[in-house]
ZABA-341952 format. One record per residue (C-alpha): x, z negated, y negated. Coordinates in steps of 0.2 Angstrom, whole numbers, plus 5000, padded with zeros to 4 digits. Each point is the difference from the previous one (the first is absolute). Layout:
# ZABA-341952
XZY
...
//
This chain:
# ZABA-341952
547648024607
499749845009
498549894995
500249814997
498449985010
500950065016
500949855008
501250005015
498649945012
499050154995
501450125005
500349915016
498350065006
499550185002
499150104987
498550105005
499650174991
498250045001
499650194999
498250054999
498950154994
498249994999
499550165010
500650125012
499950134987
501249904989
501249985014
500050195004
500050064982
500849874989
501749995009
500949964984
499049834999
500649965018
501850044996
500049894984
499249865011
501450015013
501350014987
499649824995
501249955014
501450044988
499249884987
500049865014
501850045005
500549994981
499249834999
501049945015
499050025016
500950075015
498549985012
498650114995
498550045011
498850144994
498249985004
499150174999
498649975013
498750024987
500450174994
498350094997
499049844999
499249934985
500449834993
498249984993
499449895014
498950035015
501450105009
501149925013
501950004994
501149955014
501650024989
499349884986
499449875013
501750015008
500949984983
498949854996
500349925017
501950024998
499949924983
499049855007
501449975013
501349994986
501050155007
499950104983
500949974984
499250144991
498550125002
500250164990
499050164995
500350134987
498549934991
499249835004
498350095001
500650085016
499849835009
498149984997
498550064990
498949855004
500149824994
499949925017
501650095007
500949994984
499749824997
500549965019
501650094998
500549914983
499549835007
501050025016
501550064990
499849854989
499949885014
501650065009
500950064984
500150195003
500250114985
499050164997
501050154993
499450164993
501050144990
500049904984
499949815004
500449865012
498549885000
500249825006
498349945005
500649824998
500250024982
498449994990
500250144988
500450125015
498549945009
498950034985
500750184998
499850045018
498249934999
499750114985
500750165009
499049965015
498449994990
500450164990
500350095017
498349955006
499250054984
500850175000
499450035018
498249954995
500150124985
500650145011
498549975011
498849994986
500650164993
500050095017
498249945003
499350054983
500850174999
498750145002
500150105016
501350144999
501049914987
501749925002
500049825004
501349875004
501750014993
499950184996
498549974988
501049864992
501550124997
498950154994
498949904988
498250044996
//
């Protein structure tokens, strides 16, 4: 299904698929997640892109900030140059878990008219409602990361912490 937000000028430029997992452990043991992320190339093709570049330089690197992410930086630079019609990730939270990186990406996409795509939606940052939704998703991603940190730090020694604690409950 083609979105009304995708215009011919978007399709004339390449699409970037950003693939990332937060840790080396995830890269080694969560292979299904990687496969699902790479499979997003099919979504981009179905939406009309023929030129798709996969950026997976940041596998095993957190998007929380404080970590150099060469792939993310390259993606933003190519967007800024006006070479990109769409940036895509399976979930928009793959792009960034901190407001600075998130807002930078959204603003650059708005300026050069690049759409953001995930498994569910096409976002057009030039549209106010989409910009609002992207801003809320970014804030929720950052809050979720803060919550995980707090729970990890407050867990008594020897107990589960992080995502495992969230899944197993009290």
